[in-house]
KOLMIDREN-216338 format. One line per field, with one value per atom (N, C-alpha, C, CB): residue number from 0; residue in three letters; atom name; y, z negated, x negated. Coordinates in pm, 1 decimal, m for minus. Glycine has a CB too. Example, Ala and Ser with C-alpha at 12.3 -4.5 7.8 and 13.67 -1.06 7.14 Angstrom:
seq <- c(0  0  0  0  1  1  1  1)
type <- c(ALA  ALA  ALA  ALA  SER  SER  SER  SER)
atom <- c(N  CA  C  CB  N  CA  C  CB)
v <- c(m569.0  m450.0  m330.0  m447.3  m225.0  m106.0  3.0  m59.8)
w <- c(m780.0  m780.0  m780.0  m904.6  m708.0  m714.0  m787.0  m572.5)
u <- c(m1319.0  m1230.0  m1320.0  m1130.8  m1285.0  m1367.0  m1290.0  m1408.4)
This chain:
seq <- c(0  0  0  0  1  1  1  1  2  2  2  2  3  3  3  3  4  4  4  4  5  5  5  5  6  6  6  6  7  7  7  7  8  8  8  8  9  9  9  9  10  10  10  10  11  11  11  11  12  12  12  12  13  13  13  13  14  14  14  14  15  15  15  15  16  16  16  16  17  17  17  17  18  18  18  18  19  19  19  19  20  20  20  20  21  21  21  21  22  22  22  22  23  23  23  23  24  24  24  24  25  25  25  25  26  26  26  26  27  27  27  27  28  28  28  28  29  29  29  29  30  30  30  30  31  31  31  31  32  32  32  32  33  33  33  33  34  34  34  34  35  35  35  35  36  36  36  36  37  37  37  37  38  38  38  38  39  39  39  39  40  40  40  40  41  41  41  41  42  42  42  42  43  43  43  43  44  44  44  44  45  45  45  45  46  46  46  46  47  47  47  47  48  48  48  48  49  49  49  49  50  50  50  50  51  51  51  51  52  52  52  52  53  53  53  53  54  54  54  54  55  55  55  55  56  56  56  56  57  57  57  57  58  58  58  58  59  59  59  59  60  60  60  60  61  61  61  61  62  62  62  62  63  63  63  63  64  64  64  64  65  65  65  65  66  66  66  66  67  67  67  67  68  68  68  68  69  69  69  69  70  70  70  70  71  71  71  71  72  72  72  72  73  73  73  73  74  74  74  74  75  75  75  75  76  76  76  76  77  77  77  77  78  78  78  78  79  79  79  79  80  80  80  80  81  81  81  81  82  82  82  82  83  83  83  83  84  84  84  84  85  85  85  85  86  86  86  86  87  87  87  87  88  88  88  88  89  89  89  89  90  90  90  90  91  91  91  91  92  92  92  92  93  93  93  93  94  94  94  94  95  95  95  95  96  96  96  96  97  97  97  97  98  98  98  98  99  99  99  99  100  100  100  100  101  101  101  101  102  102  102  102  103  103  103  103  104  104  104  104  105  105  105  105  106  106  106  106  107  107  107  107  108  108  108  108  109  109  109  109  110  110  110  110  111  111  111  111  112  112  112  112  113  113  113  113  114  114  114  114  115  115  115  115  116  116  116  116  117  117  117  117  118  118  118  118  119  119  119  119  120  120  120  120  121  121  121  121  122  122  122  122  123  123  123  123  124  124  124  124  125  125  125  125  126  126  126  126  127  127  127  127  128  128  128  128  129  129  129  129  130  130  130  130  131  131  131  131  132  132  132  132  133  133  133  133  134  134  134  134)
type <- c(UNK  UNK  UNK  UNK  UNK  UNK  UNK  UNK  UNK  UNK  UNK  UNK  UNK  UNK  UNK  UNK  UNK  UNK  UNK  UNK  UNK  UNK  UNK  UNK  UNK  UNK  UNK  UNK  UNK  UNK  UNK  UNK  UNK  UNK  UNK  UNK  UNK  UNK  UNK  UNK  UNK  UNK  UNK  UNK  UNK  UNK  UNK  UNK  UNK  UNK  UNK  UNK  UNK  UNK  UNK  UNK  UNK  UNK  UNK  UNK  UNK  UNK  UNK  UNK  UNK  UNK  UNK  UNK  UNK  UNK  UNK  UNK  UNK  UNK  UNK  UNK  UNK  UNK  UNK  UNK  UNK  UNK  UNK  UNK  UNK  UNK  UNK  UNK  UNK  UNK  UNK  UNK  UNK  UNK  UNK  UNK  UNK  UNK  UNK  UNK  UNK  UNK  UNK  UNK  UNK  UNK  UNK  UNK  UNK  UNK  UNK  UNK  UNK  UNK  UNK  UNK  UNK  UNK  UNK  UNK  UNK  UNK  UNK  UNK  UNK  UNK  UNK  UNK  UNK  UNK  UNK  UNK  UNK  UNK  UNK  UNK  UNK  UNK  UNK  UNK  UNK  UNK  UNK  UNK  UNK  UNK  UNK  UNK  UNK  UNK  UNK  UNK  UNK  UNK  UNK  UNK  UNK  UNK  UNK  UNK  UNK  UNK  UNK  UNK  UNK  UNK  UNK  UNK  UNK  UNK  UNK  UNK  UNK  UNK  UNK  UNK  UNK  UNK  UNK  UNK  UNK  UNK  UNK  UNK  UNK  UNK  UNK  UNK  UNK  UNK  UNK  UNK  UNK  UNK  UNK  UNK  UNK  UNK  UNK  UNK  UNK  UNK  UNK  UNK  UNK  UNK  UNK  UNK  UNK  UNK  UNK  UNK  UNK  UNK  UNK  UNK  UNK  UNK  UNK  UNK  UNK  UNK  UNK  UNK  UNK  UNK  UNK  UNK  UNK  UNK  UNK  UNK  UNK  UNK  UNK  UNK  UNK  UNK  UNK  UNK  UNK  UNK  UNK  UNK  UNK  UNK  UNK  UNK  UNK  UNK  UNK  UNK  UNK  UNK  UNK  UNK  UNK  UNK  UNK  UNK  UNK  UNK  UNK  UNK  UNK  UNK  UNK  UNK  UNK  UNK  UNK  UNK  UNK  UNK  UNK  UNK  UNK  UNK  UNK  UNK  UNK  UNK  UNK  UNK  UNK  UNK  UNK  UNK  UNK  UNK  UNK  UNK  UNK  UNK  UNK  UNK  UNK  UNK  UNK  UNK  UNK  UNK  UNK  UNK  UNK  UNK  UNK  UNK  UNK  UNK  UNK  UNK  UNK  UNK  UNK  UNK  UNK  UNK  UNK  UNK  UNK  UNK  UNK  UNK  UNK  UNK  UNK  UNK  UNK  UNK  UNK  UNK  UNK  UNK  UNK  UNK  UNK  UNK  UNK  UNK  UNK  UNK  UNK  UNK  UNK  UNK  UNK  UNK  UNK  UNK  UNK  UNK  UNK  UNK  UNK  UNK  UNK  UNK  UNK  UNK  UNK  UNK  UNK  UNK  UNK  UNK  UNK  UNK  UNK  UNK  UNK  UNK  UNK  UNK  UNK  UNK  UNK  UNK  UNK  UNK  UNK  UNK  UNK  UNK  UNK  UNK  UNK  UNK  UNK  UNK  UNK  UNK  UNK  UNK  UNK  UNK  UNK  UNK  UNK  UNK  UNK  UNK  UNK  UNK  UNK  UNK  UNK  UNK  UNK  UNK  UNK  UNK  UNK  UNK  UNK  UNK  UNK  UNK  UNK  UNK  UNK  UNK  UNK  UNK  UNK  UNK  UNK  UNK  UNK  UNK  UNK  UNK  UNK  UNK  UNK  UNK  UNK  UNK  UNK  UNK  UNK  UNK  UNK  UNK  UNK  UNK  UNK  UNK  UNK  UNK  UNK  UNK  UNK  UNK  UNK  UNK  UNK  UNK  UNK  UNK  UNK  UNK  UNK  UNK  UNK  UNK  UNK  UNK  UNK  UNK  UNK  UNK  UNK  UNK  UNK  UNK  UNK  UNK  UNK  UNK  UNK  UNK  UNK  UNK  UNK  UNK  UNK  UNK  UNK  UNK  UNK  UNK  UNK  UNK  UNK  UNK  UNK  UNK  UNK  UNK  UNK  UNK  UNK  UNK  UNK  UNK  UNK  UNK  UNK  UNK  UNK  UNK  UNK  UNK  UNK  UNK  UNK  UNK  UNK  UNK  UNK  UNK  UNK  UNK  UNK  UNK  UNK  UNK  UNK  UNK  UNK  UNK  UNK  UNK  UNK  UNK  UNK  UNK  UNK  UNK)
atom <- c(N  CA  C  CB  N  CA  C  CB  N  CA  C  CB  N  CA  C  CB  N  CA  C  CB  N  CA  C  CB  N  CA  C  CB  N  CA  C  CB  N  CA  C  CB  N  CA  C  CB  N  CA  C  CB  N  CA  C  CB  N  CA  C  CB  N  CA  C  CB  N  CA  C  CB  N  CA  C  CB  N  CA  C  CB  N  CA  C  CB  N  CA  C  CB  N  CA  C  CB  N  CA  C  CB  N  CA  C  CB  N  CA  C  CB  N  CA  C  CB  N  CA  C  CB  N  CA  C  CB  N  CA  C  CB  N  CA  C  CB  N  CA  C  CB  N  CA  C  CB  N  CA  C  CB  N  CA  C  CB  N  CA  C  CB  N  CA  C  CB  N  CA  C  CB  N  CA  C  CB  N  CA  C  CB  N  CA  C  CB  N  CA  C  CB  N  CA  C  CB  N  CA  C  CB  N  CA  C  CB  N  CA  C  CB  N  CA  C  CB  N  CA  C  CB  N  CA  C  CB  N  CA  C  CB  N  CA  C  CB  N  CA  C  CB  N  CA  C  CB  N  CA  C  CB  N  CA  C  CB  N  CA  C  CB  N  CA  C  CB  N  CA  C  CB  N  CA  C  CB  N  CA  C  CB  N  CA  C  CB  N  CA  C  CB  N  CA  C  CB  N  CA  C  CB  N  CA  C  CB  N  CA  C  CB  N  CA  C  CB  N  CA  C  CB  N  CA  C  CB  N  CA  C  CB  N  CA  C  CB  N  CA  C  CB  N  CA  C  CB  N  CA  C  CB  N  CA  C  CB  N  CA  C  CB  N  CA  C  CB  N  CA  C  CB  N  CA  C  CB  N  CA  C  CB  N  CA  C  CB  N  CA  C  CB  N  CA  C  CB  N  CA  C  CB  N  CA  C  CB  N  CA  C  CB  N  CA  C  CB  N  CA  C  CB  N  CA  C  CB  N  CA  C  CB  N  CA  C  CB  N  CA  C  CB  N  CA  C  CB  N  CA  C  CB  N  CA  C  CB  N  CA  C  CB  N  CA  C  CB  N  CA  C  CB  N  CA  C  CB  N  CA  C  CB  N  CA  C  CB  N  CA  C  CB  N  CA  C  CB  N  CA  C  CB  N  CA  C  CB  N  CA  C  CB  N  CA  C  CB  N  CA  C  CB  N  CA  C  CB  N  CA  C  CB  N  CA  C  CB  N  CA  C  CB  N  CA  C  CB  N  CA  C  CB  N  CA  C  CB  N  CA  C  CB  N  CA  C  CB  N  CA  C  CB  N  CA  C  CB  N  CA  C  CB  N  CA  C  CB  N  CA  C  CB  N  CA  C  CB  N  CA  C  CB  N  CA  C  CB  N  CA  C  CB  N  CA  C  CB  N  CA  C  CB  N  CA  C  CB  N  CA  C  CB  N  CA  C  CB  N  CA  C  CB  N  CA  C  CB  N  CA  C  CB  N  CA  C  CB  N  CA  C  CB  N  CA  C  CB  N  CA  C  CB)
v <- c(18513.6  18546.2  18523.4  18459.9  18620.0  18607.4  18513.2  18745.7  18468.4  18377.6  18445.1  18331.6  18573.4  18645.9  18650.3  18789.2  18673.9  18677.0  18538.9  18730.1  18435.5  18299.5  18263.0  18199.4  18299.5  18269.6  18344.3  18305.4  18470.1  18548.8  18485.9  18695.1  18444.1  18381.5  18247.6  18362.0  18174.0  18047.6  18070.8  17971.6  18165.9  18189.6  18250.6  18279.8  18318.8  18385.0  18299.4  18514.7  18176.7  18088.0  18060.1  17955.8  18037.0  18012.0  17886.3  18002.2  17779.9  17654.8  17666.9  17545.5  17742.2  17756.7  17832.0  17829.2  17935.7  18012.9  17928.3  18142.3  17852.1  17762.4  17659.5  17692.3  17606.3  17508.5  17571.4  17451.4  17693.5  17762.0  17783.3  17897.6  17824.2  17842.3  17708.6  17902.1  17602.1  17469.3  17424.6  17368.0  17454.2  17415.5  17492.0  17441.3  17621.4  17701.8  17652.3  17851.5  17628.0  17578.5  17439.1  17576.2  17356.0  17222.4  17226.4  17143.5  17317.7  17330.2  17374.5  17430.0  17468.8  17513.5  17400.5  17635.1  17323.7  17210.3  17105.8  17148.0  17084.0  16989.1  17031.1  16975.0  17160.7  17210.7  17188.9  17360.8  17209.4  17188.5  17041.4  17235.1  16952.6  16809.5  16767.0  16727.4  16820.1  16786.9  16828.6  16854.6  16946.6  16992.4  16905.4  17138.8  16871.3  16785.7  16653.3  16761.8  16592.5  16461.8  16475.2  16396.7  16567.9  16580.3  16632.1  16668.9  16723.5  16789.4  16735.7  16934.5  16665.1  16617.8  16465.1  16677.2  16405.0  16260.6  16179.3  16221.3  16213.4  16132.8  16137.7  16179.2  16250.8  16245.5  16153.1  16385.3  16150.2  16059.6  15914.9  16088.2  15886.4  15750.7  15716.4  15736.4  15813.4  15791.5  15757.2  15912.9  15824.9  15794.4  15656.2  15900.5  15619.1  15486.5  15375.4  15476.9  15409.6  15309.9  15333.8  15313.5  15363.4  15379.0  15491.9  15249.2  15602.9  15722.5  15724.2  15740.6  15644.7  15643.0  15769.7  15515.6  15841.7  15959.7  15914.0  16073.5  15899.4  15844.8  15934.9  15820.6  16065.2  16154.8  16132.9  16300.9  16078.5  16053.9  15905.9  16110.2  15822.0  15678.5  15646.9  15598.7  15572.5  15539.1  15420.7  15660.5  15351.1  15246.6  15309.7  15121.4  15281.2  15332.6  15233.0  15354.7  15276.2  15190.3  15198.7  15228.7  15318.0  15337.2  15444.5  15377.3  15413.0  15507.1  15624.1  15436.9  15734.3  15852.3  15823.7  15976.4  15890.4  15870.5  15931.2  15933.0  15879.7  15925.7  16069.4  15833.7  16111.6  16248.3  16349.0  16257.5  16300.6  16388.2  16443.3  16500.8  16400.3  16452.2  16385.6  16433.5  16261.0  16187.8  16163.5  16053.5  16214.6  16193.6  16049.2  16291.7  16012.2  15877.9  15864.9  15847.3  15743.1  15713.4  15645.7  15622.3  15709.2  15661.9  15622.6  15768.3  15523.8  15487.2  15535.8  15330.2  15655.9  15723.2  15672.0  15875.7  15560.1  15504.0  15581.8  15359.2  15654.5  15733.8  15846.1  15792.0  15913.5  16019.0  15959.8  16095.0  15839.1  15771.7  15740.1  15642.3  15693.7  15664.2  15791.2  15604.2  15903.6  16030.4  16068.9  16142.3  16050.5  16084.9  15997.5  16071.4  15868.8  15778.5  15822.3  15632.4  15859.9  15906.3  16035.7  15928.2  16127.4  16249.7  16214.4  16336.1  16122.6  16082.9  16023.9  15982.7  15937.1  15873.5  15976.1  15769.1  16075.0  16179.0  16260.8  16272.0  16304.4  16383.9  16302.2  16431.7  16175.9  16090.6  16071.8  15954.4  16055.1  16037.1  16163.0  15999.2  16279.8  16405.5  16425.3  16525.6  16396.0  16407.8  16309.9  16382.7  16188.8  16090.6  16145.3  15958.6  16205.4  16261.3  16374.0  16312.4  16459.2  16569.4  16514.8  16663.7  16419.0  16361.5  16288.0  16266.1  16217.4  16146.3  16245.5  16062.1  16357.1  16459.4  16519.1  16569.3  16546.1  16600.6  16500.4  16637.9  16373.0  16269.9  16253.7  16136.5  16264.5  16255.2  16370.5  16254.4  16491.3  16605.8  16589.1  16735.6  16535.5  16514.1  16411.0  16469.5  16304.5  16202.2  16259.5  16081.8  16345.9  16406.5  16495.9  16487.0  16568.6  16652.8  16568.4  16744.2  16457.7  16371.2  16295.4  16273.0  16262.9  16185.1  16268.8  16125.1  16398.0  16483.5  16485.2  16628.1  16443.5  16441.3  16583.9  16363.8  16603.1  16737.1  16768.7  16748.2  16894.9  16930.8  16894.6  17082.6  16855.7  16818.8  16940.8  16760.3  16917.1  17030.7  17082.9  16989.2  17211.5  17272.9  17240.9  17425.4  17268.9  17239.3  17328.9  17257.6  17271.4  17347.8  17443.4  17252.6  17529.2  17624.0  17549.8  17722.4  17440.2  17362.5  17301.4  17250.8  17249.3  17190.4  17296.2  17120.7  17415.2  17522.8  17558.7  17647.8  17566.9  17598.6  17489.2  17615.7  17362.7  17251.8  17254.9  17116.4  17292.3  17301.2  17412.7  17326.0  17525.0  17634.2  17589.9  17758.6  17517.9  17467.9  17370.2  17399.7  17282.6  17185.3  17257.4  17091.2  17360.3  17433.9  17505.9  17533.5  17561.5  17627.6  17528.1  17699.4  17408.7  17305.9  17257.5  17187.0  17252.0  17209.7  17311.6  17190.8  17439.1  17544.3  17542.7  17681.5  17504.4  17514.0  17386.5  17552.9)
w <- c(m1449.1  m1330.1  m1361.5  m1207.1  m1328.4  m1358.3  m1258.6  m1356.0  m1294.0  m1207.7  m1074.7  m1277.2  m1078.4  m955.2  m862.1  m987.4  m917.5  m834.3  m779.2  m914.3  m862.4  m814.7  m703.0  m929.1  m721.5  m617.7  m489.0  m665.3  m501.2  m382.1  m308.8  m420.6  m381.9  m315.4  m253.6  m414.6  m318.0  m262.1  m135.6  m365.0  m141.5  m29.6  90.5  m72.9  69.4  180.4  243.1  133.4  199.3  264.3  405.9  184.9  494.1  633.7  651.9  716.1  579.1  596.7  556.9  516.6  453.0  407.9  511.9  272.3  568.4  670.8  796.2  704.8  835.6  950.5  926.4  980.5  805.4  770.8  778.4  630.4  728.9  733.1  877.6  659.0  963.0  1104.4  1165.7  1181.6  1130.2  1181.2  1137.7  1135.7  1012.9  963.4  1038.3  811.3  1059.8  1130.6  1274.2  1129.3  1342.3  1479.9  1482.9  1544.0  1383.6  1377.0  1357.4  1265.3  1273.6  1252.8  1380.7  1139.3  1452.1  1578.5  1680.3  1633.4  1684.8  1776.9  1740.9  1774.8  1610.9  1567.3  1613.2  1416.0  1607.5  1653.6  1804.4  1619.4  1878.1  2023.3  2053.8  2090.2  1983.9  2007.5  1968.1  1929.1  1857.0  1815.4  1922.4  1681.4  1978.0  2085.3  2209.3  2119.6  2243.6  2360.2  2345.0  2379.8  2229.6  2208.6  2203.2  2079.3  2122.1  2104.2  2225.6  1990.3  2300.3  2410.7  2548.5  2407.2  2560.9  2692.7  2698.7  2728.8  2607.0  2616.9  2574.9  2530.6  2460.4  2410.8  2502.2  2272.6  2564.2  2659.2  2777.9  2710.0  2824.6  2934.8  2889.1  2986.7  2769.2  2716.0  2695.1  2583.0  2649.8  2633.6  2763.8  2573.9  2872.6  3003.4  3052.6  3105.8  3022.7  3063.6  2984.0  3046.9  2865.5  2782.0  2781.6  2637.7  2896.5  2916.5  2833.1  2882.9  2825.0  2761.9  2610.6  2806.5  2547.2  2401.7  2353.5  2351.0  2258.2  2197.7  2069.9  2168.6  2076.0  1962.5  1840.5  2001.1  1859.4  1743.7  1654.6  1789.9  1710.7  1632.1  1604.2  1703.9  1643.6  1620.8  1473.8  1710.6  1414.1  1272.2  1239.6  1183.1  1133.2  1077.1  961.8  1028.4  956.3  846.6  731.9  890.7  621.3  504.4  417.7  422.6  410.9  336.6  409.5  186.3  442.8  517.3  428.5  572.6  491.5  418.4  356.4  511.3  245.9  181.6  268.2  39.5  253.2  336.6  304.4  319.2  181.8  145.6  186.5  m3.8  234.3  283.4  175.7  357.2  51.0  m57.1  m61.3  m190.0  m21.6  m24.0  119.9  m101.2  156.3  294.3  314.9  327.8  438.6  472.6  438.5  622.5  404.0  378.9  504.4  250.3  568.0  696.7  688.3  803.1  765.0  786.3  926.2  769.5  935.8  1064.5  1130.9  1045.0  1197.5  1263.6  1388.6  1298.9  1448.2  1567.3  1536.3  1626.5  1424.6  1383.2  1351.9  1260.1  1293.0  1263.9  1393.5  1183.4  1495.4  1624.8  1681.9  1725.5  1673.6  1722.6  1644.7  1712.6  1514.4  1432.0  1466.3  1283.6  1491.9  1530.8  1664.4  1539.7  1759.6  1890.2  1871.5  1991.1  1786.5  1755.6  1704.0  1651.8  1606.5  1548.2  1653.3  1435.7  1738.2  1840.0  1936.6  1917.5  1973.1  2064.5  1995.5  2111.9  1872.7  1799.6  1778.3  1663.6  1738.2  1716.0  1844.5  1660.4  1958.0  2086.0  2125.3  2196.4  2104.9  2138.9  2050.2  2124.4  1921.0  1831.3  1872.8  1684.6  1911.7  1961.3  2082.0  1998.1  2176.2  2295.4  2259.5  2394.5  2164.8  2123.8  2059.7  2025.5  1966.7  1900.4  2001.0  1787.7  2094.1  2197.9  2284.1  2286.9  2318.9  2396.8  2321.2  2436.3  2193.2  2111.7  2101.7  1970.8  2077.7  2069.1  2201.1  2028.0  2313.1  2443.8  2464.2  2555.9  2423.3  2435.9  2346.9  2400.9  2225.4  2136.1  2193.8  1998.1  2254.4  2315.3  2433.2  2360.9  2512.6  2627.1  2581.2  2711.8  2472.2  2419.3  2365.7  2309.7  2298.6  2241.4  2349.9  2142.2  2460.1  2566.0  2649.6  2655.5  2655.3  2733.5  2667.5  2746.1  2741.8  2681.1  2657.3  2771.3  2549.3  2523.0  2624.7  2377.6  2656.7  2753.1  2696.3  2787.9  2784.8  2734.0  2671.5  2847.8  2563.1  2497.4  2585.9  2356.9  2579.1  2655.9  2592.5  2665.4  2664.7  2609.5  2489.1  2717.9  2394.3  2275.7  2312.9  2159.6  2220.7  2246.1  2269.9  2128.1  2195.9  2215.6  2355.7  2108.6  2400.4  2534.2  2641.6  2557.0  2621.1  2718.4  2725.1  2681.5  2610.1  2605.7  2675.7  2459.7  2649.3  2715.6  2866.6  2659.2  2911.6  3056.8  3117.8  3085.8  3049.0  3099.9  3109.7  3009.5  3006.7  3009.0  3123.7  2874.0  3145.0  3253.4  3388.5  3249.5  3406.0  3531.6  3555.3  3533.6  3448.9  3461.4  3497.4  3331.8  3437.6  3469.1  3613.4  3373.4  3662.8  3801.8  3898.7  3831.1  3865.4  3952.9  3959.2  3904.6  3849.4  3848.7  3890.2  3714.1)
u <- c(3454.5  3531.2  3679.8  3484.5  3763.0  3905.3  3973.0  3973.2  4090.6  4165.8  4198.1  4295.3  4230.9  4263.2  4142.2  4310.9  4022.0  3901.5  3869.9  3782.2  3886.4  3861.7  3957.5  3874.3  4085.7  4183.8  4151.3  4324.7  4110.1  4076.4  3958.3  4043.9  3854.4  3739.6  3778.4  3624.1  3870.4  3917.6  3999.0  4001.0  4092.3  4182.7  4111.5  4295.8  4002.5  3934.2  3824.7  3875.0  3810.6  3714.6  3761.2  3697.4  3669.1  3703.3  3785.8  3578.5  3754.3  3826.3  3972.6  3760.4  4002.5  4140.7  4221.0  4147.1  4163.6  4234.2  4253.8  4156.9  4152.0  4166.3  4275.1  4034.1  4281.5  4384.2  4522.5  4359.4  4535.6  4665.4  4709.8  4657.9  4618.2  4651.0  4692.7  4530.4  4622.3  4657.0  4795.2  4555.0  4831.4  4963.8  5072.4  4975.1  5051.6  5151.7  5167.3  5112.3  5056.2  5062.8  5124.7  4922.2  5090.4  5148.7  5299.2  5085.0  5346.9  5492.1  5561.3  5522.4  5500.6  5558.8  5558.0  5482.5  5449.9  5442.0  5546.4  5301.2  5567.9  5670.1  5808.8  5667.9  5836.5  5966.2  5981.9  5981.7  5874.5  5879.3  5905.2  5747.4  5835.7  5854.5  5995.5  5750.2  6047.5  6183.7  6283.7  6217.5  6265.8  6353.7  6338.1  6324.6  6215.2  6190.9  6263.1  6040.5  6249.5  6312.8  6464.1  6261.1  6514.8  6658.8  6732.3  6686.7  6670.3  6739.9  6704.6  6710.8  6592.3  6550.2  6543.4  6414.4  6469.9  6446.1  6569.0  6326.0  6628.8  6740.8  6863.3  6779.7  6898.4  7010.1  6982.1  7041.2  6858.8  6824.0  6835.7  6680.8  6784.1  6796.1  6943.6  6717.3  7023.0  7166.5  7234.4  7231.1  7195.5  7254.1  7212.3  7213.5  7087.9  7040.7  7108.6  6889.0  7159.8  7227.2  7377.9  7172.1  7433.9  7579.1  7639.2  7649.9  7571.2  7626.1  7624.8  7763.0  7542.0  7534.9  7464.3  7461.0  7527.1  7465.0  7396.4  7570.7  7264.2  7190.5  7195.2  7047.6  7206.8  7205.4  7328.0  7199.5  7434.3  7555.6  7577.3  7676.5  7483.8  7497.9  7473.2  7400.7  7567.9  7555.3  7644.7  7591.3  7607.1  7692.7  7771.2  7608.1  7898.5  7980.1  7970.3  8129.8  7908.8  7896.4  8021.8  7772.5  8078.8  8202.9  8282.7  8175.7  8403.8  8487.1  8527.0  8612.4  8558.8  8604.1  8740.0  8611.1  8768.0  8898.6  9007.6  8901.1  9127.3  9238.3  9278.6  9358.2  9254.6  9290.4  9182.9  9315.1  9067.5  8961.4  8870.5  9021.1  8888.5  8805.1  8668.2  8874.9  8660.7  8535.3  8489.1  8550.7  8370.3  8323.3  8276.3  8208.3  8264.4  8217.5  8069.7  8241.4  8030.4  7889.4  7836.3  7869.7  7738.5  7687.9  7541.6  7706.4  7505.2  7365.2  7331.7  7339.7  7272.4  7249.7  7122.5  7241.1  7132.6  7015.4  6977.6  7040.2  7069.2  7038.4  6940.1  7166.4  6960.3  6866.7  6729.8  6921.1  6731.5  6605.0  6530.3  6629.8  6602.1  6538.0  6476.0  6640.7  6547.3  6492.2  6367.2  6596.9  6368.4  6252.4  6133.4  6286.0  6157.5  6048.8  5989.4  6099.4  6073.7  6023.3  5944.4  6140.9  5993.4  5917.4  5779.0  5992.1  5774.7  5647.0  5554.4  5668.9  5606.1  5521.9  5463.7  5602.1  5543.2  5492.8  5384.1  5608.4  5410.0  5310.2  5183.5  5366.6  5197.1  5080.3  5001.2  5123.1  5071.0  5001.5  4925.8  5101.0  4986.5  4918.4  4796.1  5014.7  4809.6  4694.3  4585.5  4736.0  4624.6  4527.5  4452.3  4597.8  4526.0  4460.3  4364.4  4564.7  4403.6  4316.3  4188.8  4389.9  4202.9  4086.0  3998.3  4129.1  4060.9  3985.1  3906.0  4080.6  3967.8  3897.8  3780.4  3993.7  3800.8  3691.7  3577.9  3742.0  3610.9  3507.2  3432.6  3568.8  3503.9  3439.1  3341.4  3544.1  3381.9  3291.9  3169.5  3365.1  3189.1  3075.8  2979.7  3124.2  3034.5  2948.9  2871.5  3032.7  2936.7  2869.4  2755.1  2968.8  2775.2  2668.5  2554.3  2722.0  2587.9  2484.8  2410.1  2546.6  2476.9  2414.3  2317.0  2521.0  2337.5  2248.7  2111.0  2306.4  2008.7  1875.1  1825.1  1775.4  1755.5  1703.0  1593.9  1648.0  1578.7  1473.9  1336.6  1480.2  1244.3  1111.6  1044.1  1023.3  973.9  908.0  794.1  853.5  774.3  665.9  531.1  685.4  425.8  292.9  262.6  184.2  192.0  153.0  39.6  109.6  1.7  m107.2  m238.7  m122.1  m258.5  m382.2  m385.5  m394.3  m271.9  m267.0  m290.0  m132.3  m234.1  m256.0  m404.5  m172.0  m469.9  m612.0  m693.4  m658.8  m657.6  m728.5  m707.3  m681.5  m587.9  m563.1  m647.2  m412.2  m661.5  m744.4  m890.1  m732.1  m936.8  m1075.7  m1092.6  m1113.4  m994.9  m1001.5  m1010.0  m878.5  m925.0  m925.1  m1057.1  m811.3  m1114.2  m1244.5  m1352.7  m1281.1  m1348.5  m1448.6  m1436.2  m1434.6  m1312.7  m1292.3  m1352.4  m1141.9  m1341.9  m1392.3  m1546.0  m1342.6  m1608.0  m1753.4  m1822.1  m1800.6)
């Protein structure tokens, strides 16, 4: 089997395609969460903390040169705080999804299976019993 055929059989498996769809949806969800945190949550937190803009919050480790040739060296803790909040939101949503799936699996497992119907031998014995009752 050639490498091209092996790759084609690998790429066309159902799990690989499902994984690719999951990655694309996950990237889109990540962008939504980033926007939610940066554009909605952090401004509210900034207002609650006397107007602090966390996205620009940083410690200056080394100031920029006076001639402007060397930029300042910053420790941008505000961006880190936003990234941590992004992670917490994504992790919480994934937790809720997994919890929902597990709850559905438990509900399916908890439902008792329907009782099995009578076998052919039991049906025959019931017919014999009914005939004996009549006579």
